LOVOKE-817219 format. One line per field, with one value per residue: residue number from 1; residue in three letters; x, y, z of N, C-alpha, C, CB in turn. Coordinates in steps of 0.1 Angstrom, whole numbers. Glycine has a CB too. Example, Ala and Ser with C-alpha at 12.3 -4.5 7.8 and 13.67 -1.06 7.14 Angstrom:
<rs>
i = [1:2]
aa = [ala:ser]
nX = [132:128]
nY = [-57:-22]
nZ = [78:71]
caX = [123:137]
caY = [-45:-11]
caZ = [78:71]
cX = [132:129]
cY = [-33:0]
cZ = [78:79]
cbX = [113:141]
cbY = [-45:-6]
cbZ = [90:57]
</rs>
This chain:
<rs>
i = [1:2:3:4:5:6:7:8:9:10:11:12:13:14:15:16:17:18:19:20:21:22:23:24:25:26:27:28:29:30:31:32:33:34:35:36:37:38:39:40:41:42:43:44:45:46:47:48:49:50:51:52:53:54:55:56:57:58:59:60:61:62:63:64:65:66:67:68:69:70:71:72:73:74:75:76:77:78:79:80:81:82:83:84:85:86:87:88:89:90:91:92:93:94:95:96:97:98:99:100:101:102:103]
aa = [met:ser:asp:ile:val:ala:thr:val:his:ile:ala:glu:his:glu:ser:leu:gly:tyr:lys:leu:ile:lys:glu:asp:his:ile:lys:cys:gly:asn:cys:asn:lys:lys:leu:leu:thr:val:ala:lys:val:lys:glu:ser:pro:gln:lys:asn:tyr:phe:ile:val:lys:cys:ala:tyr:cys:gly:asp:lys:ser:phe:lys:tyr:leu:ile:glu:gly:lys:val:tyr:val:gly:ala:ala:asp:asn:leu:val:ile:ala:arg:cys:asp:thr:asp:tyr:pro:thr:asn:gln:thr:tyr:ile:ser:asn:ile:glu:met:glu:lys:ala:lys]
nX = [8:5:21:9:-23:-48:-81:-98:-118:-114:-122:-121:-95:-89:-84:-57:-45:-49:-64:-86:-69:-64:-80:-78:-80:-67:-63:-67:-42:-48:-76:-89:-104:-115:-94:-82:-86:-70:-62:-48:-38:-21:5:38:73:73:73:51:47:26:17:-8:-25:-49:-82:-100:-89:-64:-41:-19:-19:-5:26:20:24:22:28:32:13:-8:-41:-54:-79:-100:-116:-151:-168:-144:-116:-87:-63:-37:-8:23:50:78:107:128:141:142:120:106:81:72:46:32:2:-24:-55:-88:-120:-148:-165]
nY = [-12:22:51:75:78:83:95:74:52:55:37:12:3:-1:-26:-29:-13:13:43:71:99:126:152:175:205:217:250:275:299:324:328:314:291:257:231:205:176:163:134:122:90:72:71:80:87:99:127:148:170:194:212:230:236:260:255:274:301:299:303:292:270:276:261:230:210:178:152:117:88:93:99:114:136:151:183:193:193:193:178:158:166:163:150:154:139:142:126:134:124:93:94:117:134:153:168:182:193:195:209:205:217:197:179]
nZ = [0:-8:7:4:-4:-28:-25:-10:11:44:64:53:56:82:93:88:106:102:110:115:126:124:106:80:60:30:19:-7:-10:-19:-26:-6:-8:-1:-11:-9:10:38:55:84:91:104:128:121:113:89:67:51:26:10:-18:-34:-64:-72:-85:-89:-88:-98:-83:-56:-27:5:16:30:58:71:94:94:81:54:39:10:-5:-30:-25:-22:-53:-69:-86:-85:-107:-114:-99:-87:-72:-52:-37:-17:5:24:42:35:17:-11:-25:-53:-63:-86:-90:-105:-116:-110:-136]
caX = [0:13:20:-1:-33:-58:-95:-102:-125:-105:-127:-117:-81:-87:-78:-43:-39:-51:-77:-86:-63:-66:-84:-76:-83:-57:-70:-59:-36:-54:-91:-92:-114:-110:-90:-79:-88:-59:-65:-37:-43:-12:17:51:81:72:69:43:45:17:14:-20:-29:-63:-90:-108:-83:-51:-30:-16:-19:8:31:13:31:16:36:25:8:-20:-49:-58:-90:-104:-127:-163:-168:-131:-109:-72:-60:-23:0:38:56:93:111:142:147:133:109:100:74:68:36:26:-11:-32:-70:-97:-134:-155:-174]
caY = [0:35:59:86:72:93:93:61:52:51:25:-1:0:-2:-39:-28:-4:27:49:86:105:140:155:189:210:227:260:284:311:337:330:307:280:244:224:192:171:154:127:114:77:64:78:76:98:104:141:150:184:196:225:226:247:262:253:286:314:296:305:280:270:277:248:224:199:169:140:104:83:101:98:127:136:164:190:192:198:193:165:159:165:159:149:151:138:140:119:138:115:81:98:130:134:167:167:193:188:205:207:210:216:184:181]
caZ = [0:-9:19:1:-12:-31:-25:-5:23:55:72:46:59:97:96:86:116:98:116:114:137:122:93:78:47:25:12:-15:-3:-24:-25:6:-10:2:-23:-7:24:42:67:90:95:112:132:115:111:75:65:38:22:-1:-24:-42:-73:-71:-97:-90:-92:-104:-74:-49:-13:12:18:41:63:81:97:95:69:51:27:5:-14:-35:-18:-30:-67:-75:-88:-86:-121:-115:-87:-89:-58:-51:-25:-15:15:26:50:31:4:-14:-35:-60:-67:-94:-89:-115:-112:-115:-147]
cX = [9:11:10:-11:-44:-72:-99:-111:-116:-109:-123:-103:-79:-81:-63:-37:-41:-65:-75:-80:-65:-71:-83:-79:-72:-65:-61:-54:-41:-69:-97:-103:-107:-107:-88:-81:-76:-63:-53:-43:-34:0:29:59:81:67:63:41:36:16:3:-24:-44:-70:-98:-101:-69:-39:-27:-18:-6:13:26:21:23:25:27:20:-6:-28:-52:-70:-94:-115:-139:-162:-155:-126:-94:-69:-46:-16:14:44:71:96:125:149:137:120:102:94:70:58:31:13:-19:-47:-77:-111:-140:-164:-188]
cY = [12:42:71:79:82:87:78:63:47:39:12:-5:-1:-15:-39:-18:10:32:64:92:120:142:171:192:219:237:268:295:324:338:322:296:267:237:209:188:161:148:119:101:68:72:72:89:105:119:143:165:185:210:223:238:248:261:266:298:311:298:292:282:273:263:242:212:191:156:128:99:89:96:112:125:150:170:189:199:200:179:168:156:160:159:145:150:135:134:122:130:103:84:111:129:148:165:180:188:199:200:212:209:204:188:174]
cZ = [0:4:17:-9:-15:-31:-22:7:34:62:66:50:74:101:95:96:112:104:115:127:136:108:92:63:43:16:3:-7:-7:-21:-13:4:-7:-11:-21:8:26:55:71:95:103:115:125:114:97:75:51:36:10:-5:-35:-50:-73:-84:-99:-94:-98:-95:-67:-34:-8:14:31:45:73:82:99:81:67:39:22:-5:-18:-26:-27:-43:-74:-77:-88:-100:-123:-101:-90:-75:-60:-38:-22:-4:17:34:47:18:2:-26:-40:-67:-75:-94:-101:-110:-118:-126:-145]
cbX = [-10:8:33:7:-39:-55:-101:-90:-138:-103:-142:-117:-72:-101:-84:-40:-25:-52:-79:-100:-48:-53:-99:-62:-97:-46:-77:-68:-21:-51:-98:-98:-119:-120:-77:-64:-102:-45:-77:-30:-48:-7:18:49:96:63:81:30:58:3:27:-32:-23:-66:-98:-115:-81:-49:-34:-1:-24:7:47:-2:44:2:45:13:6:-16:-62:-47:-102:-108:-123:-175:-175:-121:-114:-65:-61:-15:-7:45:49:101:109:142:150:141:113:111:62:80:24:36:-20:-27:-76:-96:-142:-162:-168]
cbY = [0:43:64:98:59:99:96:52:43:63:26:1:10:0:-50:-23:-7:28:44:91:102:148:151:194:216:219:269:289:311:338:325:317:280:236:230:189:164:163:117:122:70:51:77:69:94:95:151:142:191:191:232:222:244:276:241:289:322:304:317:276:256:285:248:220:203:165:143:106:67:116:90:134:129:163:204:198:212:201:158:149:179:169:140:161:126:154:103:153:122:71:97:141:124:176:158:200:183:206:213:201:229:177:176]
cbZ = [12:-21:23:-5:-5:-46:-39:-3:22:65:73:31:53:104:88:72:118:82:130:111:138:125:90:82:45:16:22:-27:-5:-39:-38:16:-25:10:-27:-10:26:43:64:101:83:104:148:101:114:67:68:38:19:3:-31:-33:-87:-65:-96:-76:-80:-116:-63:-52:-7:26:18:38:70:77:109:105:70:49:30:-3:-7:-49:-15:-22:-67:-66:-101:-76:-128:-125:-76:-98:-51:-53:-27:-10:29:33:65:31:5:-18:-30:-70:-56:-109:-76:-129:-118:-103:-160]
</rs>
């Protein structure tokens, strides 16, 4: 199983030790609209950084950091159009995510 999993139901993975610990929303730094939901599901030393491009105004979120294993999902009326993730170290993930309006 990937450490970063897009758009899944967390309850399906409880048997693997995953449970909702924290849920947060990444918002656009300009227009403040919700872009991405991030759910921490397991403690770990892994560092996840997200920068999300807004589907509404074209600007980006501020760099968001959450430690642990996470699930991500698009906010209402949006879809994840692209996700590029770099792995500069074994425990660091940097994801640049582009959102689009759902059709």
